[in-house]
C-alpha positions as CSV (number, residue, x, y, z in Angstrom):
1,M,0.0,0.0,0.0
2,S,1.1,3.5,-0.7
3,S,1.9,5.7,2.3
4,R,1.3,8.9,0.4
5,K,-1.4,11.2,1.8
6,P,-4.0,12.6,-0.6
7,A,-3.2,16.0,-1.9
8,K,-4.9,18.9,-0.1
9,A,-7.4,20.8,-2.2
10,A,-6.2,24.4,-2.8
11,T,-7.9,26.8,-0.5
12,T,-9.9,29.7,-2.0
13,T,-9.4,32.9,0.0
14,V,-11.7,35.8,0.3
15,K,-9.1,37.8,-1.8
16,D,-8.9,35.1,-4.4
17,A,-12.7,34.9,-4.7
18,T,-12.9,38.7,-5.0
19,F,-10.4,39.0,-7.8
20,S,-12.1,36.2,-9.7
21,L,-15.4,38.2,-9.4
22,L,-13.7,41.4,-10.6
23,R,-12.4,39.6,-13.7
24,A,-15.9,38.1,-14.4
25,F,-17.5,41.5,-14.1
26,G,-15.0,42.9,-16.6
27,I,-13.3,45.2,-14.0
28,K,-9.9,46.1,-15.5
29,R,-8.9,48.9,-13.1
30,V,-9.2,49.5,-9.3
31,F,-8.8,53.1,-8.2
32,G,-7.3,53.7,-4.7
33,N,-5.2,55.5,-2.2
34,P,-3.7,52.8,0.1
35,G,-3.9,52.6,3.9
36,S,-2.8,50.0,6.5
37,T,-6.2,48.3,6.7
38,E,-6.0,47.6,2.9
39,L,-2.5,46.2,2.7
40,P,-3.5,42.5,2.8
41,F,-5.9,43.2,-0.2
42,L,-3.1,45.1,-2.0
43,S,-0.3,42.6,-1.5
44,D,0.9,40.6,-4.5
45,W,-1.3,42.6,-6.8
46,P,-2.3,40.7,-10.0
47,D,-0.8,41.8,-13.3
48,D,-4.1,41.7,-15.2
49,I,-5.8,44.4,-13.1
50,D,-4.5,48.0,-13.2
51,Y,-4.2,49.7,-9.8
52,V,-4.7,53.5,-10.4
53,L,-3.1,55.5,-7.6
54,G,-4.7,58.8,-6.7
55,L,-3.2,61.2,-4.1
56,Q,-6.5,61.8,-2.2
57,E,-9.6,59.8,-1.8
58,A,-12.1,62.4,-3.2
59,S,-9.9,62.4,-6.4
60,V,-9.9,58.6,-6.4
61,V,-13.7,58.4,-6.4
62,G,-14.0,61.1,-9.0
63,M,-11.6,59.2,-11.3
64,A,-13.7,56.0,-10.8
65,D,-16.8,58.0,-11.6
66,G,-15.4,59.3,-14.9
67,Y,-14.0,55.9,-15.8
68,A,-17.4,54.3,-15.1
69,Q,-19.2,56.8,-17.3
70,A,-16.7,56.3,-20.1
71,T,-16.9,52.5,-20.0
72,R,-20.5,52.0,-18.8
73,N,-19.3,49.5,-16.3
74,A,-18.9,50.0,-12.6
75,G,-15.9,51.9,-11.3
76,F,-14.2,49.9,-8.5
77,V,-12.6,51.9,-5.6
78,N,-10.6,50.9,-2.6
79,L,-10.6,53.4,0.3
80,H,-8.9,53.5,3.7
81,S,-11.2,53.0,6.7
82,A,-13.2,55.9,8.2
83,A,-10.7,58.7,7.4
84,G,-10.5,57.8,3.7
85,V,-14.2,57.4,3.3
86,G,-14.6,60.8,5.0
87,H,-12.3,62.4,2.5
88,A,-14.2,60.8,-0.3
89,L,-17.7,61.7,0.7
90,G,-18.1,64.8,-1.5
91,N,-17.5,62.7,-4.6
92,I,-19.5,59.8,-3.3
93,F,-22.4,62.3,-3.2
94,N,-21.5,63.4,-6.7
95,A,-21.6,59.8,-7.9
96,Y,-24.9,59.3,-6.3
97,R,-26.4,62.4,-8.0
98,N,-24.7,61.5,-11.3
99,Q,-26.3,58.0,-11.0
100,T,-22.8,56.5,-11.7
101,P,-22.2,52.8,-10.8
102,V,-19.2,52.8,-8.4
103,V,-18.4,49.9,-6.0
104,I,-16.5,51.1,-3.0
105,I,-14.5,48.7,-0.7
106,A,-13.3,50.3,2.5
107,G,-10.8,48.9,5.0
108,Q,-11.8,48.1,8.6
109,Q,-9.8,47.1,11.6
110,A,-9.4,43.4,12.5
111,R,-12.5,41.7,13.9
112,S,-10.7,40.6,17.1
113,I,-10.0,44.2,18.2
114,M,-13.1,45.9,16.8
115,P,-14.9,45.7,20.2
116,L,-12.1,47.8,21.7
117,Q,-12.6,50.7,19.2
118,A,-9.1,50.2,18.0
119,F,-7.0,52.8,16.2
120,L,-8.4,53.4,12.6
121,Y,-11.6,51.5,13.6
122,S,-14.6,52.7,11.6
123,E,-17.6,52.8,14.0
124,R,-20.9,52.1,12.3
125,A,-19.1,51.9,9.0
126,T,-22.1,51.0,6.9
127,E,-23.9,54.2,8.1
128,F,-21.1,56.6,7.3
129,P,-21.7,57.0,3.5
130,Q,-25.5,56.8,3.8
131,P,-27.8,58.0,2.4
132,Y,-25.6,58.5,-0.7
133,V,-25.1,54.8,-1.5
134,K,-27.6,52.4,-2.8
135,F,-26.4,49.5,-0.7
136,S,-24.1,49.3,2.3
137,A,-22.7,46.3,4.2
138,E,-20.1,45.0,6.5
139,P,-20.5,41.2,6.3
140,A,-21.0,39.3,9.6
141,R,-18.5,36.6,8.5
142,A,-15.3,36.9,6.5
143,E,-16.5,34.2,4.1
144,D,-19.5,36.4,3.2
145,V,-17.4,39.2,1.8
146,P,-17.3,38.0,-1.9
147,A,-21.1,37.6,-1.9
148,A,-21.5,41.1,-0.5
149,I,-19.2,42.5,-3.2
150,A,-21.2,40.7,-5.9
151,R,-24.4,42.1,-4.5
152,A,-22.8,45.6,-4.4
153,Y,-21.9,45.3,-8.1
154,Y,-25.4,44.1,-9.2
155,V,-27.1,46.9,-7.2
156,A,-24.7,49.6,-8.5
157,M,-25.4,48.6,-12.1
158,Q,-29.2,48.4,-11.8
159,P,-30.9,51.6,-13.0
160,P,-31.0,54.0,-11.5
161,C,-27.3,53.3,-11.1
162,G,-25.3,54.6,-8.2
163,P,-22.5,53.9,-5.7
164,T,-22.5,51.0,-3.3
165,F,-20.3,50.3,-0.2
166,V,-18.7,47.3,1.5
167,S,-16.6,47.5,4.6
168,V,-14.0,44.7,4.9
169,P,-12.0,44.0,8.1
170,V,-8.3,43.8,7.5
171,D,-8.0,40.1,8.5
172,D,-10.8,38.9,6.2
173,W,-8.8,38.8,3.0
174,A,-6.8,35.7,3.9
175,R,-9.7,33.7,5.3
176,P,-11.1,30.7,3.4
177,T,-14.4,30.9,1.5
178,Q,-16.3,29.4,-1.4
179,P,-16.0,30.9,-4.9
180,V,-18.9,33.1,-6.0
181,E,-20.0,32.7,-9.6
182,A,-20.8,35.9,-11.5
183,R,-24.4,36.0,-12.8
184,Q,-26.2,37.7,-15.6
185,V,-28.8,40.3,-14.3
186,S,-30.9,42.1,-16.9
187,R,-31.1,45.8,-16.6
188,E,-33.8,47.0,-19.1
189,L,-37.3,47.7,-18.0
190,G,-40.2,48.1,-20.4
191,A,-42.9,50.8,-20.1
192,D,-46.5,50.1,-19.1
193,P,-48.4,49.8,-22.4
194,A,-51.5,51.7,-21.2
195,A,-49.4,54.6,-20.0
196,M,-47.5,54.7,-23.3
197,A,-50.8,54.7,-25.2
198,E,-51.9,57.7,-23.1
199,L,-48.7,59.5,-23.9
200,V,-49.0,58.8,-27.6
201,A,-52.6,60.1,-27.6
202,A,-51.5,63.2,-25.8
203,L,-48.7,63.9,-28.3
204,S,-51.1,63.3,-31.2
205,E,-53.6,65.8,-29.8
206,S,-51.0,68.4,-28.8
207,K,-50.6,71.6,-30.8
208,R,-47.3,72.7,-29.3
209,P,-45.5,69.8,-27.6
210,A,-42.1,70.2,-25.9
211,L,-39.7,67.4,-25.0
212,V,-37.4,68.0,-22.0
213,V,-34.4,65.7,-22.2
214,G,-32.1,64.8,-19.4
215,P,-28.9,62.9,-18.6
216,G,-30.7,59.5,-18.5
217,V,-30.9,59.5,-22.3
218,D,-27.2,59.8,-22.8
219,R,-26.4,57.4,-20.0
220,A,-28.5,54.8,-21.8
221,E,-26.8,55.4,-25.2
222,A,-30.2,56.4,-26.5
223,V,-29.5,59.8,-28.1
224,D,-30.1,58.5,-31.6
225,L,-33.4,57.2,-30.6
226,M,-34.2,60.5,-28.9
227,I,-33.5,62.4,-32.1
228,K,-35.8,60.1,-34.1
229,V,-38.6,60.5,-31.6
230,A,-38.2,64.3,-31.6
231,E,-38.2,64.5,-35.4
232,K,-41.2,62.2,-35.7
233,A,-43.2,64.1,-33.1
234,R,-42.1,67.5,-34.5
235,A,-41.6,68.7,-31.0
236,V,-39.2,71.3,-29.8
237,V,-36.5,70.0,-27.5
238,W,-35.1,71.6,-24.3
239,A,-32.3,70.4,-22.0
240,S,-33.4,69.8,-18.4
241,P,-32.0,72.0,-15.7
242,F,-28.5,71.1,-14.6
243,S,-28.3,68.2,-17.1
244,A,-24.9,66.5,-16.5
245,R,-24.8,64.9,-20.0
246,C,-25.6,65.9,-23.5
247,S,-28.7,64.0,-24.5
248,F,-29.6,65.9,-27.8
249,P,-27.3,67.5,-30.4
250,E,-27.2,71.2,-29.5
251,R,-26.9,72.3,-33.2
252,H,-30.0,70.4,-34.1
253,P,-32.7,72.7,-35.7
254,Q,-35.3,71.6,-33.1
255,F,-33.1,72.2,-30.1
256,A,-34.5,75.2,-28.1
257,G,-31.9,75.6,-25.4
258,F,-31.4,75.0,-21.7
259,L,-34.1,75.3,-19.0
260,H,-33.2,77.5,-16.0
261,A,-33.2,76.1,-12.5
262,S,-35.4,79.0,-11.5
263,P,-39.1,78.0,-11.2
264,G,-40.2,81.3,-12.7
265,Q,-37.8,81.3,-15.6
266,L,-38.4,77.6,-16.4
267,S,-42.2,78.2,-16.4
268,D,-41.8,81.2,-18.7
269,A,-39.8,79.2,-21.2
270,L,-42.4,76.4,-21.3
271,R,-45.5,78.7,-21.1
272,E,-46.4,78.4,-24.8
273,H,-46.5,74.5,-24.8
274,D,-49.7,72.7,-24.1
275,L,-47.8,69.4,-23.4
276,V,-44.4,68.8,-21.8
277,V,-42.8,65.4,-21.9
278,V,-39.7,65.0,-19.6
279,I,-37.4,62.1,-20.6
280,G,-34.5,60.9,-18.5
281,A,-34.7,63.7,-15.9
282,P,-36.5,64.9,-12.8
283,V,-39.6,67.2,-13.0
284,F,-37.8,69.6,-12.3
285,T,-34.4,70.3,-10.6
286,F,-34.7,73.8,-9.1
287,H,-31.9,75.9,-7.5
288,V,-33.7,78.9,-6.2
289,E,-37.2,79.5,-4.8
290,G,-40.1,80.9,-6.6
291,H,-43.6,80.1,-8.0
292,A,-43.5,77.3,-10.6
293,A,-46.5,78.2,-12.8
294,I,-45.7,75.1,-14.9
295,F,-47.4,73.0,-12.1
296,D,-50.6,75.1,-12.1
297,G,-52.5,72.8,-14.5
298,A,-52.5,74.7,-17.8
299,T,-49.8,72.5,-19.2
300,R,-50.1,68.7,-19.3
301,L,-47.0,66.9,-18.0
302,F,-45.6,63.4,-18.7
303,Q,-42.4,61.9,-17.5
304,I,-40.3,58.9,-18.6
305,T,-37.7,57.9,-16.0
306,D,-35.8,54.8,-14.8
307,D,-35.8,56.3,-11.3
308,P,-38.8,55.4,-9.2
309,G,-37.7,57.9,-6.6
310,A,-37.8,60.7,-9.2
311,A,-41.3,59.5,-10.3
312,A,-42.5,59.6,-6.7
313,I,-41.6,63.2,-6.1
314,T,-43.0,64.5,-9.4
315,P,-45.8,66.9,-8.3
316,V,-48.2,66.6,-11.2
317,G,-48.9,64.6,-14.4
318,T,-48.2,61.0,-15.3
319,S,-44.8,59.3,-14.7
320,I,-43.8,56.2,-16.7
321,I,-41.1,54.1,-15.1
322,A,-38.9,52.4,-17.7
323,T,-35.4,52.4,-19.0
324,M,-34.7,54.7,-21.9
325,K,-34.1,52.4,-24.9
326,P,-37.2,50.3,-24.6
327,A,-39.4,53.3,-23.7
328,L,-38.1,55.4,-26.6
329,A,-38.2,52.5,-29.1
330,T,-41.9,51.9,-28.1
331,L,-42.7,55.6,-28.4
332,L,-41.1,55.8,-31.8
333,E,-43.1,52.8,-33.0
334,L,-46.4,54.0,-31.7
335,L,-46.2,57.6,-32.7
336,P,-48.3,58.4,-35.8
337,E,-47.1,60.9,-38.4
338,T,-48.2,64.4,-37.6
339,K,-49.1,67.4,-39.7
340,R,-47.6,69.9,-37.2
341,A,-45.0,72.2,-38.6
342,V,-41.5,71.4,-37.6
343,P,-40.6,73.8,-34.7
344,E,-37.7,76.2,-34.9
345,G,-35.0,75.9,-32.2
346,R,-32.7,78.5,-30.9
347,T,-30.4,80.8,-32.9
348,L,-26.8,80.7,-31.8
349,P,-25.3,84.1,-30.9
350,P,-22.7,85.9,-33.0
351,T,-19.0,85.3,-32.5
352,P,-17.8,87.2,-29.5
353,K,-15.1,89.8,-30.0
354,A,-11.6,89.8,-28.6
355,S,-10.8,92.4,-26.0
356,E,-8.6,92.9,-22.9
357,P,-8.9,91.4,-20.3
358,I,-10.0,88.3,-22.1
359,P,-13.8,87.9,-22.0
360,A,-14.9,84.4,-20.9
361,E,-17.2,84.2,-23.9
362,Y,-14.3,84.7,-26.3
363,L,-12.3,82.0,-24.6
364,L,-15.3,79.5,-24.7
365,H,-15.8,80.2,-28.4
366,A,-12.1,79.8,-29.2
367,L,-12.0,76.5,-27.2
368,S,-15.0,75.2,-29.1
369,A,-13.4,76.1,-32.4
370,A,-10.1,74.5,-31.4
371,M,-11.4,71.2,-30.2
372,G,-11.5,68.2,-32.5
373,P,-14.8,66.5,-33.6
374,D,-14.3,63.5,-31.3
375,D,-12.9,65.4,-28.3
376,V,-14.8,65.0,-25.0
377,L,-15.5,67.9,-22.6
378,V,-15.6,67.5,-18.8
379,E,-16.8,70.7,-17.2
380,E,-16.8,72.5,-13.9
381,V,-17.3,76.2,-14.5
382,P,-20.6,76.9,-12.8
383,S,-20.4,80.7,-13.1
384,H,-19.7,80.5,-16.8
385,R,-22.1,77.6,-17.7
386,P,-24.7,79.8,-19.4
387,A,-22.0,81.3,-21.7
388,M,-20.6,77.8,-22.3
389,Q,-24.0,76.6,-23.3
390,K,-24.3,79.5,-25.8
391,F,-20.8,79.3,-27.3
392,M,-19.9,75.6,-27.0
393,P,-22.7,73.6,-28.5
394,M,-22.2,69.9,-27.8
395,R,-22.6,67.2,-30.5
396,G,-24.7,64.7,-28.5
397,Q,-23.9,61.2,-27.4
398,D,-20.8,60.8,-25.1
399,S,-19.6,64.4,-25.7
400,F,-20.1,66.2,-22.4
401,Y,-19.9,65.5,-18.7
402,T,-20.3,67.5,-15.5
403,M,-21.5,66.9,-12.0
404,A,-25.2,66.6,-11.3
405,S,-24.9,67.6,-7.7
406,G,-23.2,71.0,-7.9
407,G,-20.5,69.8,-5.5
408,L,-17.1,71.0,-6.6
409,G,-14.0,68.8,-6.9
410,Y,-15.5,66.4,-9.4
411,S,-14.5,67.3,-12.9
412,L,-10.7,67.3,-12.8
413,P,-10.4,63.7,-11.4
414,A,-13.4,62.6,-13.5
415,A,-11.5,63.8,-16.6
416,V,-8.6,61.7,-15.6
417,G,-10.9,58.6,-15.3
418,M,-12.5,59.6,-18.6
419,A,-9.1,59.6,-20.3
420,L,-8.3,56.1,-18.9
421,G,-11.7,54.8,-20.1
422,R,-11.5,56.4,-23.6
423,P,-8.0,55.6,-24.8
424,G,-7.2,57.4,-28.0
425,Q,-9.6,60.3,-27.4
426,R,-8.6,63.8,-26.3
427,I,-10.3,64.7,-23.0
428,V,-10.7,68.4,-22.3
429,C,-11.4,69.5,-18.7
430,L,-12.8,73.1,-18.6
431,I,-12.7,74.2,-14.9
432,G,-12.7,77.3,-12.8
433,D,-9.9,78.4,-10.6
434,G,-11.9,77.9,-7.5
435,S,-13.2,74.5,-8.6
436,A,-9.7,73.3,-9.7
437,M,-8.3,73.7,-6.1
438,Y,-10.7,71.1,-4.7
439,S,-8.9,68.2,-6.5
440,I,-5.8,69.6,-8.0
441,Q,-3.8,66.6,-7.0
442,A,-5.5,64.6,-9.8
443,L,-3.1,66.2,-12.2
444,W,-0.3,64.0,-10.8
445,T,-2.1,60.8,-11.8
446,A,-2.7,62.1,-15.3
447,A,0.9,63.3,-15.7
448,Q,2.3,60.0,-14.4
449,R,0.3,58.1,-17.0
450,K,0.9,60.6,-19.8
451,L,-2.9,60.8,-20.5
452,P,-4.2,62.8,-23.4
453,L,-5.8,65.4,-21.2
454,T,-5.9,69.2,-21.7
455,V,-7.0,71.2,-18.6
456,V,-8.2,74.7,-19.3
457,V,-8.5,76.8,-16.1
458,I,-10.7,79.9,-16.3
459,N,-9.0,82.1,-13.8
460,N,-11.2,85.0,-12.6
461,A,-9.4,85.1,-9.2
462,G,-12.5,84.1,-7.2
463,Y,-15.6,82.1,-6.7
464,G,-17.6,83.5,-9.6
465,A,-20.8,81.6,-8.9
466,M,-20.8,83.0,-5.3
467,R,-20.2,86.5,-6.6
468,S,-23.2,86.1,-8.8
469,F,-25.4,84.8,-6.1
470,S,-24.4,87.6,-3.7
471,Q,-25.8,90.0,-6.3
472,V,-29.0,88.1,-7.0
473,M,-29.6,87.7,-3.2
474,Q,-28.6,91.3,-2.6
475,V,-26.1,90.5,0.1
476,R,-22.9,92.5,0.6
477,N,-19.5,92.3,2.2
478,V,-19.4,88.5,1.9
479,P,-15.9,87.2,2.9
480,G,-14.1,84.4,1.2
481,L,-15.0,85.1,-2.4
482,E,-11.7,86.3,-3.7
483,L,-8.8,83.9,-4.6
484,P,-5.7,86.0,-5.4
485,G,-2.2,84.6,-5.8
486,I,-2.8,81.0,-7.1
487,D,-0.3,80.1,-9.7
488,F,-1.7,77.2,-11.7
489,V,1.2,77.0,-14.0
490,K,3.6,76.3,-11.1
491,L,1.2,73.8,-9.5
492,A,0.8,71.9,-12.8
493,E,4.6,71.9,-13.5
494,G,5.2,70.7,-10.0
495,M,3.1,67.6,-10.7
496,G,4.8,66.9,-14.0
497,C,2.4,68.6,-16.5
498,H,3.2,70.9,-19.4
499,A,1.6,74.3,-18.5
500,V,1.2,77.8,-19.9
501,R,-0.6,81.0,-18.8
502,V,-2.5,83.2,-21.3
503,T,-3.2,86.8,-20.5
504,K,-3.9,88.3,-24.0
505,S,-6.6,87.4,-26.5
506,S,-3.9,87.3,-29.2
507,E,-2.1,84.4,-27.4
508,L,-5.2,82.3,-26.9
509,A,-5.6,80.4,-30.2
510,G,-1.9,79.3,-30.3
511,A,-2.0,78.2,-26.7
512,L,-5.1,76.1,-27.2
513,R,-3.8,74.6,-30.4
514,Q,-0.5,73.6,-28.7
515,G,-2.3,72.3,-25.5
516,L,-4.8,70.2,-27.5
517,A,-2.0,68.6,-29.5
518,H,0.4,68.0,-26.6
519,D,1.5,64.4,-26.1
520,G,0.4,63.9,-22.6
521,T,-1.3,66.1,-20.0
522,S,-1.2,69.9,-20.4
523,L,-2.7,72.8,-18.5
524,I,-3.7,76.2,-19.9
525,E,-4.4,78.9,-17.4
526,V,-6.5,81.7,-19.0
527,M,-6.8,85.0,-17.1
528,V,-10.3,86.3,-17.8
529,D,-12.4,89.3,-17.0
530,S,-13.5,89.1,-13.4
531,A,-16.9,90.6,-14.2
532,V,-19.7,88.6,-12.7
533,P,-22.3,86.9,-15.0
534,L,-25.7,86.7,-13.5
535,L,-26.9,83.1,-13.3
536,Y,-30.5,84.0,-12.5
537,A,-32.7,87.1,-12.9
538,Q,-31.9,89.6,-10.1
539,K,-34.4,90.1,-7.4
540,G,-36.2,93.3,-7.0
């Protein structure tokens, strides 16, 4: 008889099972900023998954958000316990409002010393990122961690998409577990036939219908369908307030423009329409108070949304819960031909003139002219957004991104993630001087990886949006609105980027041309007129 003992079956660890899941989910990159409670997860990192290092956790989440939007797969983030999650919360909130799928794994102290509230222990870890995550868990047993991560992925990817969170104790990664097989979970949801029939009848009867399109259309890759619906319906098309994506080509002859986030101004814009259909957006996102006459009953309202929460808070009208592609395909099929005249959209303003100091409008027009036909814009210039919307018409699908929340510090790291997710495309980050300082360290990651990213900083030496609001609200002597003495060229060069400063209109075209052609990451700081554009009608 042989004296050999039977070979021991290889043990699957929590870490092994997690990486197998990531591969099955098509996760090719993990974004992180390492801490001690993550070291066992990070040790012996596999060659087939790229670890993207960011220098601060808010930047890391912003990068994952941009990457997820570019690839339409969940961004995967590894954060450090309570402190790292705390740093990241602003961009977790942004991801939540952007409806971006992001799976966050955060470190936690070892289970054996958690009852002692050990150093770096995260107390009530699952509650910390709430309510801005769709799912939050700290598994009761180490062997349950892979299943929790799988659930986090499925929930993050289910419309309405959003961030999810799993807290993992440091000693869980080496524990044995059973492998978890990745599953197929469908994500499309068809519209209720009776509700769609009611909408089609309303569109057929309408004399002056308007479609209000929001970011949900672009997220769903349904812009081409949206164009066909608008053209068949012969309806004018507006962009929803604060739309974070471009869901309709802004040079299309039926595109009317951008709705204000002021109840009064929005109602005035839609006053002539007897029917308003909101597609892929809330009804409506407001920023200032006022009377919303649009809700008084003279205008019939419909909404198509994949977000039951958005449907629940809609004050009037009919909401149809469905994902965009099946809903728009059904609408296109059911819509009859109409004899309505094709509505006329907006007229673009004349080319702004050069002057000194550089007008922001002149810069925006010059940047639009300099960008290539496939370049992508990631924006965070809230005080100049109305001018940007006039002078930088976006082409439609996958051309434009910003934050849906209004929280600063998103767009620079998001542009880095976008560049990682869109290899071969030039990414342009248009950002204000105040906004840039929230996540300036994201430049380092871009420079290290020589990403094709051009950052254009509009420097008006202050928080322009706050200057505007102080005028609208008629408040004076507000401290903290001025930002003198920030040298973005030196900051960018210190992190390895090519950088130039533009102070004269005559220098602008050449600087933009050079920056957009640069092999790697470049920054162009443009000193503009500090005059305050009014974002809303002034009170009084």
